[in-house]
Backbone bond lengths (Angstrom), bond angles and torsions (degrees), N, CA, C in turn:
res aa  C-N    CA-C-N  psi(-1)  N-CA   C-N-CA  omega(-1)  CA-C   N-CA-C  phi
1 X - - - 1.455 - - 1.524 109.72 -
2 X 1.314 116.07 137.40 1.462 121.00 177.92 1.525 108.39 -150.80
3 X 1.313 116.80 130.74 1.473 120.26 -178.34 1.521 109.29 -160.33
4 X 1.326 115.60 167.64 1.463 121.97 174.95 1.525 108.73 -108.08
5 X 1.314 116.11 129.11 1.461 121.39 175.82 1.527 108.42 -118.83
6 X 1.321 116.72 131.27 1.459 122.05 -176.48 1.520 111.01 -79.14
7 X 1.338 115.81 128.06 1.461 121.93 175.74 1.528 106.77 -91.58
8 X 1.335 119.11 101.12 1.465 120.58 -171.94 1.525 113.92 -69.84
9 X 1.326 117.21 -24.71 1.464 119.63 -178.10 1.529 110.95 -77.02
10 X 1.335 116.70 -42.40 1.457 120.94 -179.47 1.529 112.84 -92.92
11 X 1.333 116.65 -12.75 1.453 119.98 179.29 1.516 113.25 67.30
12 X 1.344 116.53 48.56 1.463 120.74 -178.68 1.523 110.49 -151.25
13 X 1.348 114.85 157.74 1.455 120.76 179.56 1.529 110.45 -84.23
14 X 1.338 116.00 138.69 1.460 123.10 173.74 1.526 107.47 -111.94
15 X 1.326 116.68 130.19 1.468 121.23 179.85 1.521 108.46 -92.59
16 X 1.324 117.14 126.09 1.465 120.61 168.98 1.520 107.15 -104.21
17 X 1.328 116.64 132.53 1.473 121.51 -177.07 1.517 108.28 -148.17
18 X 1.320 116.95 77.44 1.463 121.69 -172.01 1.523 112.87 -68.13
19 X 1.330 117.89 -23.73 1.464 120.01 -179.61 1.529 112.09 -67.08
20 X 1.320 117.51 -16.92 1.461 120.60 -179.58 1.530 112.81 -72.42
21 X 1.335 116.92 -11.10 1.458 120.00 175.43 1.531 111.35 -62.35
22 X 1.327 117.11 -23.07 1.470 121.61 -174.67 1.528 113.02 -95.32
23 X 1.353 118.19 6.20 1.457 118.67 -177.03 1.532 111.07 -72.09
24 X 1.322 115.23 156.24 1.458 122.16 -176.82 1.522 110.46 -60.71
25 X 1.350 115.62 135.18 1.466 120.08 -175.94 1.526 110.49 -124.60
26 X 1.334 116.21 109.33 1.463 124.23 174.54 1.533 112.68 43.60
27 X 1.338 117.83 63.43 1.464 120.92 178.48 1.525 110.79 -72.33
28 X 1.349 118.79 164.20 1.468 120.68 173.50 1.526 110.37 -58.98
29 X 1.338 116.27 153.41 1.455 120.37 -176.14 1.521 112.77 -56.64
30 X 1.340 117.28 -35.06 1.466 119.58 -177.74 1.526 112.68 -82.97
31 X 1.326 118.43 4.81 1.465 122.16 174.18 1.527 110.81 -126.28
32 X 1.319 115.87 31.22 1.460 119.96 -179.49 1.529 110.15 -73.39
33 X 1.323 119.03 124.38 1.466 120.89 -179.03 1.521 114.50 -74.14
34 X 1.353 117.14 -5.42 1.457 120.32 -179.53 1.532 112.67 -103.15
35 X 1.314 117.17 -3.24 1.457 121.04 175.83 1.534 109.81 -78.87
36 X 1.326 118.35 164.89 1.471 120.18 175.02 1.524 110.77 -63.74
37 X 1.315 116.24 155.38 1.463 121.79 175.99 1.521 108.93 -83.64
38 X 1.312 116.85 111.34 1.456 121.44 -179.63 1.533 110.47 -86.10
39 X 1.316 115.53 153.96 1.463 121.20 -179.08 1.522 110.73 -59.48
40 X 1.327 116.28 125.68 1.452 121.85 178.40 1.515 114.66 81.30
41 X 1.338 117.10 -4.47 1.467 120.23 -179.66 1.521 110.62 -97.06
42 X 1.337 116.13 175.92 1.457 119.81 -178.41 1.534 109.62 -68.22
43 X 1.330 117.65 144.59 1.469 120.35 -178.52 1.522 111.45 -71.12
44 X 1.326 115.61 138.47 1.457 121.49 178.18 1.529 109.13 -108.38
45 X 1.340 115.95 -169.86 1.463 120.86 178.08 1.533 111.92 -70.61
46 X 1.340 116.96 -15.11 1.462 121.15 -177.69 1.529 108.64 -118.88
47 X 1.334 118.50 104.01 1.464 121.53 -175.76 1.527 113.33 -79.02
48 X 1.316 117.28 50.15 1.457 123.02 176.63 1.520 109.06 -140.59
49 X 1.322 116.46 157.61 1.463 120.60 -178.43 1.526 112.31 -81.17
50 X 1.319 117.46 -12.43 1.454 120.96 174.26 1.526 108.14 -159.94
51 X 1.341 116.92 161.31 1.455 120.93 176.56 1.517 109.42 -158.08
52 X 1.327 115.41 168.90 1.459 122.02 178.50 1.528 108.93 -100.30
53 X 1.344 116.82 -79.02 1.465 123.21 172.61 1.518 107.47 -127.69
54 X 1.309 116.47 137.39 1.467 121.01 -177.15 1.526 109.66 -129.35
55 X 1.324 116.62 139.60 1.463 122.64 173.53 1.526 107.99 -124.76
56 X 1.322 117.39 131.96 1.465 120.95 175.93 1.520 109.34 -150.03
57 X 1.313 116.22 162.28 1.467 120.29 179.39 1.520 110.53 -72.68
58 X 1.315 115.24 137.75 1.456 122.19 -179.64 1.521 110.60 -61.57
59 X 1.334 117.15 133.72 1.469 121.63 178.21 1.521 111.93 -72.81
60 X 1.331 116.76 -19.79 1.470 121.51 179.78 1.524 108.45 -125.46
61 X 1.324 117.29 66.88 1.469 120.27 -171.67 1.526 113.32 -79.39
62 X 1.325 115.15 143.86 1.465 120.43 171.69 1.525 110.42 -77.31
63 X 1.335 116.11 -28.66 1.463 123.46 179.85 1.522 108.36 -123.32
64 X 1.337 117.10 146.24 1.458 120.61 -177.17 1.530 110.67 -138.42
65 X 1.324 114.36 152.97 1.469 120.51 174.39 1.532 109.38 -139.72
66 X 1.343 116.56 119.69 1.472 126.07 -6.07 1.523 110.78 -72.38
67 X 1.306 115.82 147.26 1.462 120.98 -177.24 1.525 110.33 -83.27
68 X 1.331 117.36 142.41 1.464 119.98 176.28 1.522 110.43 -69.25
69 X 1.324 117.33 157.44 1.467 119.54 176.98 1.520 110.56 -65.53
70 X 1.326 118.25 149.64 1.470 120.90 178.89 1.517 111.55 -58.95
71 X 1.328 115.89 150.12 1.465 121.54 179.69 1.520 111.94 -85.81
72 X 1.351 116.80 -10.78 1.460 120.51 -179.16 1.518 108.71 -130.11
73 X 1.325 115.76 162.60 1.459 121.31 177.60 1.526 110.57 -88.82
74 X 1.305 115.18 157.19 1.458 120.92 176.37 1.518 110.88 -65.86
75 X 1.321 116.36 152.76 1.456 122.50 170.80 1.532 107.44 -103.90
76 X 1.302 117.20 163.33 1.446 119.83 -179.74 1.509 112.69 -60.00
77 X 1.315 115.82 -34.19 1.456 121.18 -178.71 1.532 112.32 -93.72
78 X 1.344 116.82 -11.66 1.464 119.56 -173.51 1.521 111.20 -142.36
79 X 1.339 117.62 96.61 1.464 120.16 174.20 1.526 111.11 -63.43
80 X 1.310 115.49 153.94 1.467 122.41 176.42 1.519 107.37 -128.19
81 X 1.339 116.55 137.91 1.453 119.93 176.84 1.520 110.06 -146.20
82 X 1.328 118.44 165.05 1.464 120.98 -179.68 1.528 112.28 -59.25
83 X 1.321 116.21 145.50 1.470 122.23 179.30 1.524 108.70 -83.85
84 X 1.327 114.71 70.79 1.461 121.60 -177.23 1.522 110.46 -73.34
85 X 1.330 116.56 135.77 1.454 121.29 177.91 1.515 111.09 157.05
86 X 1.315 115.97 -172.62 1.460 121.90 -179.07 1.519 108.55 -136.71
87 X 1.334 117.14 136.91 1.459 122.70 175.38 1.529 108.68 -121.26
88 X 1.319 116.12 123.65 1.458 121.24 -179.39 1.526 110.69 -121.01
89 X 1.330 114.87 154.94 1.456 123.12 175.35 1.527 107.61 -112.94
90 X 1.338 116.71 135.91 1.463 122.10 178.74 1.531 108.25 -117.59
91 X 1.339 116.54 114.07 1.461 121.56 178.35 1.525 108.76 -90.19
92 X 1.332 116.30 121.42 1.459 120.89 -174.42 1.520 113.30 -75.76
93 X 1.333 116.47 -28.26 1.458 121.05 -173.73 1.525 109.21 -164.34
94 X 1.329 116.57 157.80 1.468 120.31 175.11 1.525 111.47 -78.65
95 X 1.316 118.00 -13.28 1.462 122.06 -179.24 1.526 110.50 -77.16
96 X 1.303 116.42 116.69 1.456 121.70 -175.92 1.531 111.76 -68.85
97 X 1.336 117.14 -33.83 1.457 121.00 -172.75 1.526 113.02 -93.30
98 X 1.325 118.20 13.21 1.458 121.40 -177.89 1.527 110.69 -95.93
99 X 1.326 114.97 170.67 1.466 122.04 171.95 1.518 107.41 -136.98
100 X 1.316 116.52 166.22 1.457 119.86 179.05 1.529 110.63 -60.34
101 X 1.325 117.32 -34.95 1.468 121.18 179.41 1.519 112.21 -63.94
102 X 1.332 117.00 -30.01 1.459 121.27 -176.87 1.525 112.96 -86.56
103 X 1.316 117.33 -9.38 1.458 120.00 -176.66 1.522 111.05 -82.20
104 X 1.330 117.70 148.39 1.467 119.92 178.68 1.522 111.36 -64.96
105 X 1.321 115.69 156.96 1.465 121.05 -179.44 1.524 110.96 -55.89
106 X 1.340 117.39 -37.66 1.475 120.18 -178.57 1.528 111.35 -62.89
107 X 1.353 117.82 -32.70 1.460 120.47 177.85 1.524 110.85 -72.20
108 X 1.325 117.02 -40.15 1.465 120.91 176.25 1.524 109.94 -64.09
109 X 1.331 116.23 -37.47 1.470 120.31 176.37 1.527 110.68 -61.55
110 X 1.324 117.30 -42.91 1.470 120.94 176.43 1.521 110.41 -59.95
111 X 1.333 115.52 -42.70 1.461 120.36 -178.95 1.522 110.51 -61.67
112 X 1.317 117.45 -41.57 1.464 120.64 178.52 1.518 110.61 -61.74
113 X 1.317 117.35 -39.25 1.466 120.43 177.79 1.531 110.33 -65.72
114 X 1.337 116.65 -34.65 1.470 120.35 175.33 1.521 109.86 -66.08
115 X 1.330 116.90 -44.85 1.464 120.25 176.40 1.529 110.64 -54.73
116 X 1.324 115.36 -45.68 1.468 119.75 -179.79 1.522 111.06 -59.96
117 X 1.325 115.77 -45.54 1.463 120.46 -178.59 1.522 111.30 -60.86
118 X 1.340 116.47 -46.53 1.467 120.22 -177.49 1.535 110.15 -69.09
119 X 1.340 117.40 -37.82 1.461 120.21 177.79 1.524 110.86 -60.93
120 X 1.320 116.95 -44.98 1.457 121.09 -178.23 1.528 111.15 -67.77
121 X 1.333 116.93 -43.81 1.466 119.33 -177.26 1.522 111.51 -70.33
122 X 1.318 117.27 -49.38 1.464 119.64 -178.64 1.526 110.97 -67.87
123 X 1.322 116.98 -39.27 1.457 120.71 -178.89 1.518 113.02 -66.28
124 X 1.330 117.35 -20.97 1.465 120.78 179.88 1.522 112.73 -80.85
125 X 1.346 117.10 -11.33 1.459 120.62 179.66 1.525 109.94 -71.95
126 X 1.307 115.96 137.55 1.464 121.21 -172.78 1.522 112.83 -60.83
127 X 1.331 117.28 -32.83 1.467 119.82 -174.83 1.532 112.84 -90.43
128 X 1.333 118.19 -0.02 1.468 121.50 -177.27 1.529 109.89 -99.21
129 X 1.326 116.24 121.29 1.471 121.95 179.20 1.525 112.93 -101.94
130 X 1.348 116.50 -22.47 1.462 118.28 178.74 1.529 110.36 -151.63
131 X 1.346 115.78 135.82 1.462 122.68 177.46 1.524 107.80 -111.13
132 X 1.310 115.81 110.40 1.470 122.35 -176.38 1.528 108.86 -107.25
133 X 1.323 116.89 119.75 1.460 123.54 179.52 1.522 107.51 -109.55
134 X 1.336 116.74 131.10 1.458 118.78 -175.68 1.520 111.36 -154.78
135 X 1.315 114.86 164.76 1.469 121.72 172.64 1.510 109.18 -134.90
136 X 1.331 116.21 130.09 1.458 122.35 168.50 1.522 107.00 -101.66
137 X 1.321 117.56 115.99 1.464 120.51 -178.08 1.520 110.24 -118.76
138 X 1.327 115.94 125.89 1.456 120.57 174.90 1.515 113.74 105.22
139 X 1.307 115.73 143.05 1.466 121.10 179.21 1.529 111.33 -63.12
140 X 1.332 116.07 -28.13 1.463 119.69 179.09 1.531 111.57 -64.73
141 X 1.318 116.27 -26.12 1.464 121.40 177.72 1.525 110.70 -80.33
142 X 1.344 116.58 -23.59 1.460 120.78 -179.13 1.512 114.33 107.75
143 X 1.341 117.46 20.27 1.464 119.04 -179.62 1.523 110.12 -65.73
144 X 1.333 115.54 147.85 1.464 121.44 178.06 1.517 112.23 -103.72
145 X 1.346 116.74 -14.05 1.461 122.41 177.17 1.523 108.13 -134.87
146 X 1.329 117.86 128.52 1.458 121.14 -173.80 1.525 113.01 -89.18
147 X 1.311 118.54 -9.81 1.470 121.36 177.87 1.533 108.52 -58.16
148 X 1.348 118.75 138.66 1.476 119.96 -177.24 1.528 112.29 -62.66
149 X 1.316 115.07 114.44 1.460 119.29 -177.65 1.523 110.12 -159.94
150 X 1.313 115.48 160.90 1.451 122.74 172.85 1.513 109.64 -127.63
151 X 1.311 115.73 -175.98 1.464 120.16 -178.47 1.526 110.32 -137.36
152 X 1.326 115.17 160.98 1.456 121.99 175.52 1.520 107.88 -134.12
153 X 1.330 116.42 125.96 1.464 121.96 174.50 1.531 107.96 -112.66
154 X 1.314 115.93 121.49 1.465 121.33 174.29 1.523 107.18 -101.90
155 X 1.333 116.31 102.79 1.459 122.37 -174.45 1.531 111.37 -86.94
156 X 1.322 115.18 150.34 1.464 120.82 173.69 1.528 111.09 -91.14
157 X 1.321 116.66 11.09 1.464 122.97 178.27 1.525 107.50 -149.21
158 X 1.322 117.89 169.36 1.460 121.68 176.26 1.533 108.03 -89.41
159 X 1.334 118.54 115.05 1.470 119.87 179.86 1.531 111.66 -61.23
160 X 1.333 117.36 158.11 1.468 121.15 -173.57 1.522 114.74 -55.07
161 X 1.338 118.30 -46.09 1.460 120.06 -178.62 1.527 111.54 -62.07
162 X 1.324 116.30 -39.89 1.457 120.03 179.79 1.529 110.98 -74.33
163 X 1.317 116.66 -33.12 1.467 120.81 176.02 1.524 110.74 -64.00
164 X 1.342 116.09 -44.29 1.467 120.07 178.18 1.529 110.80 -63.59
165 X 1.325 115.59 -41.26 1.463 120.64 179.62 1.523 110.49 -62.27
166 X 1.317 116.02 -44.32 1.476 120.33 179.31 1.524 110.63 -60.89
167 X 1.331 116.90 -45.97 1.463 120.25 -178.64 1.524 111.62 -62.97
168 X 1.344 117.05 -39.32 1.463 120.39 178.57 1.523 110.92 -66.31
169 X 1.336 116.16 -44.78 1.465 120.06 178.31 1.528 111.29 -61.41
170 X 1.337 116.24 -44.69 1.463 120.40 -178.14 1.525 111.23 -65.32
171 X 1.321 117.18 -42.36 1.463 121.46 -178.92 1.531 110.41 -64.72
172 X 1.331 116.48 -44.09 1.461 120.79 -179.99 1.531 110.69 -64.58
173 X 1.326 116.17 -42.75 1.466 120.33 -179.32 1.527 110.74 -63.63
174 X 1.355 116.07 -39.58 1.462 120.14 179.48 1.529 111.55 -66.69
175 X 1.332 116.52 -36.12 1.464 120.55 -177.03 1.530 112.48 -82.53
176 X 1.336 117.06 -40.57 1.467 121.35 -172.30 1.518 113.46 -103.21
177 X 1.338 116.75 -21.77 1.455 119.68 -175.76 1.512 113.47 74.07
178 X 1.331 116.85 18.03 1.460 121.10 179.22 1.519 109.63 -142.14
179 X 1.340 115.68 170.40 1.467 121.78 179.80 1.526 109.76 -81.48
180 X 1.318 116.66 130.08 1.458 121.16 179.84 1.517 111.49 -59.87
181 X 1.323 117.42 -46.59 1.456 120.42 -175.44 1.529 111.47 -70.07
182 X 1.327 117.11 -33.70 1.466 119.55 173.72 1.523 110.19 -58.75
183 X 1.331 116.18 -43.54 1.465 120.57 -179.80 1.525 111.46 -68.87
184 X 1.337 116.83 -37.06 1.462 120.42 177.05 1.520 110.23 -64.18
185 X 1.329 117.22 -45.18 1.464 121.27 179.22 1.525 110.96 -60.79
186 X 1.315 115.67 -42.74 1.466 119.95 179.21 1.523 110.81 -60.10
187 X 1.324 116.45 -42.71 1.457 121.13 179.35 1.522 111.66 -67.06
188 X 1.338 116.71 -43.34 1.463 120.75 179.99 1.528 111.17 -63.59
189 X 1.328 116.68 -41.82 1.461 120.72 -179.85 1.530 111.09 -67.35
190 X 1.318 116.20 -37.04 1.463 120.29 179.73 1.521 111.11 -66.94
191 X 1.341 116.05 -42.60 1.459 119.51 -179.34 1.521 111.31 -76.60
192 X 1.342 116.81 -46.79 1.463 122.07 172.62 1.508 116.95 82.88
193 X 1.339 119.05 -14.77 1.465 120.57 -172.73 1.527 113.42 -72.92
194 X 1.324 117.36 -20.17 1.467 119.80 -178.13 1.536 112.33 -110.00
195 X 1.321 117.91 7.98 1.459 121.72 176.83 1.527 109.01 -74.89
196 X 1.320 117.16 130.53 1.465 122.31 177.30 1.527 110.35 -93.64
197 X 1.322 117.07 -48.76 1.454 122.81 176.72 1.524 107.45 -163.86
198 X 1.316 116.80 162.68 1.451 120.30 179.52 1.519 110.82 -152.05
199 X 1.324 115.26 156.06 1.462 122.62 176.48 1.527 107.18 -128.06
200 X 1.324 115.74 -173.45 1.467 119.23 179.60 1.524 111.79 -61.73
201 X 1.343 117.13 -34.55 1.463 120.48 -172.39 1.523 114.57 -111.00
202 X 1.349 118.74 -17.93 1.463 121.18 -174.14 1.522 111.88 -133.09
203 X 1.337 114.12 156.19 1.466 122.25 177.28 1.517 108.35 -128.72
204 X 1.332 116.85 133.60 1.466 122.38 173.82 1.530 107.91 -112.80
205 X 1.312 116.59 128.00 1.464 120.31 -174.77 1.523 110.79 -149.98
206 X 1.315 115.33 155.40 1.466 121.44 168.58 1.517 105.84 -89.55
207 X 1.325 119.03 117.87 1.468 119.08 -175.06 1.527 112.32 -66.30
208 X 1.309 115.58 150.47 1.467 123.11 177.24 1.521 110.96 -52.19
209 X 1.328 116.74 -32.82 1.467 124.23 -174.78 1.530 111.61 -106.50
210 X 1.327 119.20 28.58 1.463 122.72 -176.66 1.527 111.62 -51.80
211 X 1.315 116.36 132.58 1.457 121.93 178.77 1.523 112.09 -95.32
212 X 1.336 116.88 -34.94 1.462 122.12 -177.86 1.527 110.14 -102.11
213 X 1.341 117.77 151.39 1.458 119.45 175.12 1.522 110.07 -64.68
214 X 1.308 116.67 132.47 1.464 124.38 178.10 1.533 112.13 59.73
215 X 1.318 115.23 30.92 1.466 121.48 174.05 1.530 109.06 -66.83
216 X 1.315 116.65 131.53 1.461 121.56 178.71 1.523 109.64 -127.40
217 X 1.329 116.18 135.15 1.452 122.64 174.28 1.525 109.06 -110.05
218 X 1.317 116.10 140.35 1.463 122.74 177.06 1.521 107.57 -122.59
219 X 1.332 116.51 121.11 1.466 120.33 -175.72 1.519 110.30 -137.40
220 X 1.333 116.88 147.71 1.468 119.95 175.00 1.522 110.31 -71.71
221 X 1.323 116.56 145.10 1.460 120.54 176.80 1.523 111.04 -65.40
222 X 1.340 116.14 -36.94 1.457 121.59 -177.99 1.524 110.53 -87.94
223 X 1.304 115.66 134.58 1.456 121.35 -177.82 1.527 112.86 -62.13
224 X 1.326 117.46 -31.96 1.461 120.63 -173.08 1.529 113.37 -92.91
225 X 1.334 117.62 14.01 1.463 120.28 178.50 1.528 110.07 -91.63
226 X 1.331 117.26 64.45 1.452 121.62 178.63 1.514 111.58 -75.82
227 X 1.332 116.86 164.54 1.460 121.00 -176.11 1.527 112.07 -57.02
228 X 1.321 116.18 -41.09 1.460 119.17 -175.96 1.509 114.61 -72.14
229 X 1.342 118.03 -15.36 1.457 120.00 -174.54 1.522 112.46 -125.17
230 X 1.322 118.18 19.04 1.457 120.29 174.25 1.523 109.38 -61.73
231 X 1.313 117.12 133.57 1.453 120.68 176.90 1.532 109.70 -79.19
232 X 1.323 116.09 171.75 1.461 120.10 177.24 1.529 110.57 -58.22
233 X 1.330 116.39 -40.06 1.458 120.51 -178.29 1.520 112.09 -70.22
234 X 1.332 117.14 -44.90 1.468 119.10 -178.18 1.525 111.65 -71.29
235 X 1.322 118.11 -32.36 1.467 119.52 176.73 1.524 110.51 -69.34
236 X 1.341 116.92 -34.16 1.462 120.25 174.49 1.524 110.16 -66.64
237 X 1.324 116.76 -37.56 1.457 122.07 177.48 1.529 110.50 -65.15
238 X 1.324 116.01 -40.13 1.466 120.60 177.46 1.522 110.44 -63.77
239 X 1.326 117.36 -41.46 1.463 120.92 178.04 1.526 110.73 -58.90
240 X 1.305 116.45 -40.74 1.464 121.59 -179.03 1.529 111.29 -65.09
241 X 1.321 117.35 -44.73 1.469 118.93 -177.43 1.530 111.30 -74.06
242 X 1.334 118.25 -32.32 1.463 120.10 175.32 1.528 110.39 -64.65
243 X 1.323 115.95 -43.71 1.464 120.04 177.43 1.530 110.47 -58.79
244 X 1.322 116.88 -43.39 1.461 121.03 -179.50 1.524 111.39 -62.67
245 X 1.328 116.94 -46.49 1.465 121.00 179.70 1.530 110.56 -61.14
246 X 1.322 117.23 -44.53 1.459 121.10 -178.14 1.522 111.61 -65.48
247 X 1.323 117.66 -38.96 1.464 120.51 176.60 1.530 111.19 -66.32
248 X 1.322 116.49 -37.24 1.463 119.72 177.09 1.529 110.63 -65.45
249 X 1.321 117.31 -39.21 1.460 120.40 175.17 1.531 110.66 -58.46
250 X 1.328 116.52 -48.55 1.469 119.45 -177.21 1.525 111.65 -69.47
251 X 1.334 116.54 -28.65 1.453 119.75 179.78 1.511 113.98 -84.97
252 X 1.317 117.49 -9.91 1.465 121.35 -176.34 1.521 111.55 -60.31
253 X 1.336 117.08 -50.42 1.459 121.70 -179.39 1.529 112.68 -125.27
254 X 1.320 116.56 6.81 1.457 119.11 174.74 1.513 114.86 84.08
255 X 1.327 118.21 18.50 1.465 120.66 172.45 1.520 109.46 -141.86
256 X 1.319 115.43 161.35 1.464 121.42 -177.74 1.526 109.39 -69.02
257 X 1.322 115.71 107.80 1.462 120.62 -171.46 1.536 111.17 -76.15
258 X 1.334 118.02 128.05 1.468 120.48 173.31 1.528 110.32 -69.03
259 X 1.304 116.34 158.82 1.461 120.38 177.88 1.519 110.05 -168.14
260 X 1.320 114.99 166.28 1.463 122.33 162.93 1.525 105.78 -110.98
261 X 1.323 116.46 125.25 1.464 121.48 175.88 1.522 107.97 -105.58
262 X 1.330 116.65 125.17 1.460 122.69 -176.22 1.520 110.17 -119.57
263 X 1.319 117.64 127.59 1.454 122.26 172.23 1.520 108.43 -100.83
264 X 1.336 116.32 131.44 1.455 121.57 -177.86 1.531 111.56 -120.60
265 X 1.349 116.76 74.57 1.469 118.71 170.87 1.517 109.83 -76.04
266 X 1.325 117.15 168.79 1.458 119.38 -177.72 1.524 111.26 -72.16
267 X 1.337 117.73 156.76 1.463 121.18 179.65 1.528 111.91 -59.92
268 X 1.319 115.11 157.62 1.468 121.13 -179.29 1.526 111.72 -115.07
269 X 1.334 116.01 24.68 1.464 119.94 -177.81 1.528 112.52 -88.48
270 X 1.330 117.11 3.95 1.465 120.46 179.13 1.507 113.99 87.90
271 X 1.334 117.72 3.84 1.460 120.58 179.63 1.521 111.66 -72.63
272 X 1.322 115.37 164.97 1.455 122.23 -179.32 1.527 108.81 -91.21
273 X 1.329 116.50 116.19 1.466 120.43 -175.99 1.531 111.42 -131.91
274 X 1.339 118.62 63.68 1.468 119.70 -179.21 1.522 113.19 -66.64
275 X 1.333 117.09 -19.99 1.460 120.01 -179.01 1.510 114.74 -95.64
276 X 1.356 116.94 3.20 1.469 119.23 -177.22 1.522 109.97 -78.31
277 X 1.325 116.87 133.99 1.463 123.34 -179.69 1.521 108.10 -127.20
278 X 1.321 116.82 121.15 1.475 122.09 -179.13 1.527 111.08 -59.48
279 X 1.322 116.40 141.43 1.460 120.84 179.05 1.526 110.20 -154.75
280 X 1.325 115.73 151.55 1.464 123.53 172.05 1.518 107.10 -116.07
281 X 1.340 117.28 133.94 1.460 121.16 -177.91 1.530 109.78 -126.57
282 X 1.333 115.49 136.44 1.467 122.69 178.00 1.518 109.66 -110.93
283 X 1.347 115.84 131.52 1.461 121.31 177.99 1.534 109.09 -121.60
284 X 1.330 119.27 93.98 1.468 120.92 174.74 1.531 110.46 -78.54
285 X 1.349 118.55 149.22 1.464 120.37 -177.73 1.519 114.55 -92.35
286 X 1.345 118.96 -9.61 1.460 120.41 -177.59 1.527 111.48 -89.72
287 X 1.346 116.05 135.98 1.473 120.49 174.08 1.524 111.38 -104.14
288 X 1.338 117.22 -20.73 1.466 124.08 169.38 1.529 105.50 -142.45
289 X 1.340 118.31 172.46 1.468 118.48 179.39 1.525 114.26 -59.99
290 X 1.334 117.20 -23.21 1.468 120.52 -177.25 1.523 113.91 -112.77
291 X 1.342 117.93 -7.23 1.467 119.88 -171.54 1.520 111.36 -121.95
292 X 1.332 115.00 132.03 1.458 121.23 176.00 1.525 109.77 -88.63
293 X 1.322 115.11 151.22 1.462 121.03 172.30 1.523 107.58 -93.58
294 X 1.316 116.84 104.64 1.457 120.45 178.88 1.523 110.56 -86.53
295 X 1.311 116.40 140.54 1.457 120.61 174.76 1.524 106.89 -87.63
296 X 1.300 115.51 93.44 1.463 121.47 -174.22 1.527 110.69 -99.81
297 X 1.335 116.71 -143.14 1.457 120.53 -170.16 1.512 115.31 -55.16
298 X 1.325 117.23 -55.64 1.460 120.08 -175.65 1.529 111.79 -62.30
299 X 1.357 115.94 -41.64 1.462 119.53 -178.36 1.527 111.86 -74.88
300 X 1.341 116.81 -52.98 1.467 120.46 -174.60 1.524 112.94 -78.52
301 X 1.323 116.65 -39.28 1.449 119.60 -176.59 1.515 114.49 -85.73
302 X 1.340 115.74 -40.09 1.466 120.06 -177.03 1.525 112.76 -102.14
303 X 1.340 117.13 -18.65 1.453 119.89 -177.77 1.516 112.83 76.93
304 X 1.335 116.79 15.97 1.457 121.78 -179.55 1.527 108.83 -109.76
305 X 1.336 116.56 111.27 1.458 121.18 -174.96 1.520 111.58 -80.09
306 X 1.334 114.43 144.32 1.460 122.31 174.94 1.517 107.27 -120.41
307 X 1.325 117.06 118.14 1.461 122.04 179.07 1.518 109.05 -101.35
308 X 1.335 116.54 124.79 1.458 121.33 -176.75 1.529 112.93 -81.31
309 X 1.321 117.60 -6.71 1.460 121.17 -176.92 1.523 110.84 -124.83
310 X 1.318 116.94 151.81 1.458 121.16 176.45 1.528 109.91 -78.82
311 X 1.330 118.30 131.76 1.467 120.30 177.66 1.522 113.02 -54.62
312 X 1.339 117.32 -38.09 1.464 120.46 -179.30 1.530 111.38 -64.27
313 X 1.341 116.06 -39.63 1.466 120.50 179.06 1.519 110.93 -68.86
314 X 1.333 116.15 -43.46 1.467 119.74 179.78 1.522 110.92 -62.60
315 X 1.329 117.10 -41.77 1.461 120.75 179.28 1.521 110.91 -63.54
316 X 1.340 116.64 -41.76 1.457 120.14 179.87 1.524 111.09 -63.68
317 X 1.332 116.67 -41.63 1.460 120.14 179.14 1.528 111.26 -62.77
318 X 1.320 116.46 -44.04 1.465 119.75 179.13 1.526 111.11 -68.67
319 X 1.305 116.47 -39.97 1.463 120.81 -179.93 1.526 111.15 -61.40
320 X 1.322 116.46 -34.59 1.459 121.13 -176.95 1.526 113.55 -82.41
321 X 1.319 118.02 -7.05 1.468 120.26 176.46 1.528 108.15 -72.80
322 X 1.304 116.57 119.64 1.458 120.80 -179.91 1.519 109.98 -83.03
323 X 1.318 115.73 136.29 1.466 121.14 177.27 1.518 107.86 -120.70
324 X 1.343 115.54 148.53 1.450 120.27 -179.78 1.516 111.86 -75.89
325 X 1.316 115.57 -176.43 1.459 121.24 178.48 1.518 109.54 -61.74
326 X 1.333 116.40 135.51 1.460 120.76 -176.75 1.521 109.74 -88.49
């Protein structure tokens, strides 16, 4: 069963997807469904003995196309409609024991080109309003499969976080006549204390208003460098800075740091978004090498985040992590 139920108090859609209870949960390494299918072994999601990067539709999708009819009727206060959309899985490598941080820059560059392709194709579908690309890395985040992979959700609506972002960008553009994120980047670069690393085309920084410990944002310097129109050169530049950030994460405390990686391209619903600026955001769950940052009462119940660390200190620590040649 999968459907959308309207949350009238928060003004947002909630996806119910009960079939996802049966998805594979942390199988042994030699029974990973995302590894290549070896001769004489059990069949996996990839019927080949090796692969580079693979994209396929999720077997346990939260969104489906065409979506089945809802299993329940609407209430007066809460409409119900089919959970229309597409959920895809992106396998970064055939190597089960690898991570995105360990992959060469050229592989990350390939992955970015795959992201671009899927964003353009899914975003062109009439029923898709937003294409969200993300990675959940680490058991602390709640991953069910440890093989290096990300996901893509093509929503038939604008999710709440992206809706809020759009409204903020639009309001700022209407009031100031400029892009909010362009102005934020200019301020961060001028001050310099929260910059983690930078390249010719991209800047990685801990935002002044960071909500998560060691949260890092990666944004293009140019306003018009959106995901769908990155050139070969700028996508290669993005691969380089992503690799650097990921190596700094792993070098921070000497272990492979879990995180949620979020890509925020502009909506694909045909709306006017002159103030939208593409960005990638990383949310690690650790606040110290031994302590997790739990989203408890204030964060989950009130929506008010409490950060136990100063953004300036976190940026300095990450900036000082030395990384080898990429």
